[in-house]
KOLZA-423993 format. One record per residue: residue in three letters; x, y, z of N, C-alpha, C in turn. Coordinates in steps of 0.1 Angstrom, whole numbers, padded with zeros to 4 digits, always signed. Example, Ala and Ser with C-alpha at 12.3 -4.5 7.8 and 13.67 -1.06 7.14 Angstrom:
BEGIN
ALA+0132-0057+0078+0123-0045+0078+0132-0033+0078/SER+0128-0022+0071+0137-0011+0071+0129+0000+0079/
***
This chain:
BEGIN
ARG+1147+1232+0782+1147+1246+0783+1154+1252+0764/ILE+1147+1257+0759+1150+1264+0749+1158+1279+0752/ARG+1169+1276+0744+1178+1291+0746+1175+1303+0737/GLU+1184+1305+0729+1179+1318+0720+1176+1313+0705/ARG+1179+1299+0701+1174+1294+0690+1159+1291+0692/ARG+1152+1291+0675+1141+1285+0680+1141+1277+0669/ILE+1137+1261+0669+1138+1250+0657+1121+1249+0657/SER+1115+1249+0644+1101+1245+0641+1100+1232+0640/THR+1092+1221+0648+1094+1207+0646+1079+1206+0640/GLY+1070+1212+0637+1057+1209+0637+1047+1206+0646/GLY+1036+1206+0646+1022+1205+0653+1029+1194+0662/TYR+1027+1181+0657+1030+1169+0668+1045+1161+0669/GLY+1056+1169+0660+1067+1168+0662+1077+1167+0677/TYR+1086+1162+0676+1096+1163+0686+1111+1162+0682/HIS+1118+1173+0686+1132+1171+0685+1140+1166+0694/LEU+1152+1158+0690+1160+1151+0698+1175+1160+0705/GLU+1173+1171+0701+1185+1178+0706+1188+1182+0716/ASN+1193+1171+0727+1193+1177+0740+1203+1188+0744/ASP+1212+1194+0739+1216+1204+0741+1207+1218+0739/ILE+1198+1216+0731+1192+1227+0728+1175+1228+0737/PHE+1169+1214+0741+1160+1214+0745+1158+1203+0757/GLY+1170+1203+0763+1171+1196+0774+1169+1181+0775/GLU+1171+1173+0785+1169+1161+0784+1151+1157+0786/TYR+1144+1147+0778+1129+1144+0779+1128+1138+0793/PRO+1117+1141+0803+1116+1137+0811+1114+1119+0813/ILE+1117+1108+0820+1118+1095+0820+1103+1096+0818/LYS+1091+1096+0823+1077+1091+0822+1069+1099+0813/SER+1073+1108+0802+1067+1116+0797+1060+1111+0784/TYR+1061+1100+0781+1053+1094+0770+1043+1081+0777/LEU+1043+1080+0792+1032+1070+0795+1017+1074+0796/PRO+1009+1068+0790+0995+1073+0794+0991+1082+0806/PHE+0993+1077+0816+0984+1085+0827+1000+1089+0835/GLY+1016+1088+0831+1022+1097+0837+1027+1086+0850/GLY+1038+1093+0852+1038+1086+0866+1045+1097+0877/GLY+1049+1088+0888+1054+1099+0898+1045+1106+0907/PRO+1052+1120+0913+1040+1129+0916+1031+1137+0908/GLY+1036+1135+0892+1026+1141+0885+1015+1134+0878/LYS+1016+1120+0885+1007+1111+0879+0993+1116+0877/CYS+0987+1107+0865+0972+1117+0865+0964+1109+0877/ILE+0953+1116+0884+0946+1110+0893+0938+1104+0888/SER+0931+1103+0878+0922+1092+0868+0924+1076+0871/ASP+0940+1075+0869+0943+1062+0867+0937+1052+0872/THR+0932+1052+0885+0928+1042+0891+0914+1038+0886/PHE+0906+1049+0885+0895+1050+0879+0893+1041+0866/ALA+0900+1047+0856+0903+1044+0841+0900+1029+0843/SER+0911+1020+0850+0918+1011+0850+0908+1002+0859/PHE+0895+1002+0864+0882+1000+0871+0876+1000+0859/GLU+0873+1011+0856+0860+1015+0844+0864+1005+0831/ASN+0877+0998+0830+0879+0988+0820+0872+0978+0821/VAL+0879+0976+0835+0871+0957+0839+0853+0960+0839/VAL+0847+0972+0844+0835+0972+0848+0832+0967+0833/VAL+0834+0976+0823+0831+0974+0808+0832+0961+0799/ALA+0844+0955+0807+0845+0940+0800+0838+0932+0807/ILE+0834+0931+0819+0821+0925+0827+0812+0927+0819/ALA+0806+0941+0818+0793+0941+0813+0793+0938+0795/MET+0802+0938+0791+0803+0932+0775+0799+0913+0778/LEU+0807+0910+0785+0804+0895+0791+0789+0892+0790/ILE+0781+0899+0801+0772+0898+0806+0762+0901+0795/ARG+0763+0910+0785+0756+0911+0774+0752+0901+0764/ARG+0770+0898+0760+0770+0885+0749+0766+0873+0751/PHE+0766+0870+0766+0761+0855+0770+0750+0853+0776/TYR+0743+0844+0776+0732+0838+0784+0738+0831+0798/PHE+0733+0833+0809+0741+0828+0822+0727+0820+0826/GLN+0727+0810+0832+0720+0801+0841+0724+0793+0850/THR+0720+0787+0859+0725+0780+0872+0722+0764+0862/ALA+0732+0757+0869+0734+0741+0862+0720+0737+0869/PRO+0716+0725+0860+0706+0716+0863+0712+0709+0878/GLY+0702+0707+0887+0704+0705+0900+0708+0711+0910/ALA+0716+0724+0905+0725+0730+0918+0716+0737+0925/PRO+0720+0738+0937+0712+0744+0950+0710+0758+0949/SER+0699+0763+0953+0695+0776+0948+0706+0786+0961/VAL+0708+0801+0959+0717+0807+0969+0711+0815+0977/
***
């Protein structure tokens, strides 16, 4: 909460004077946040990472059954 003073910190900067700006939220720098304000796409993004990894494996390697293995 900024009181009567304004302090320019630049476009991507942050200021560490807690008496002027207050405390930072605990989970403010987590990529998907946390707590009640958590990103609703967090689970989807994690699932998407797994799907992309599997797709890369399938694309990079050639899979075949072992000789003499029973058919499924």
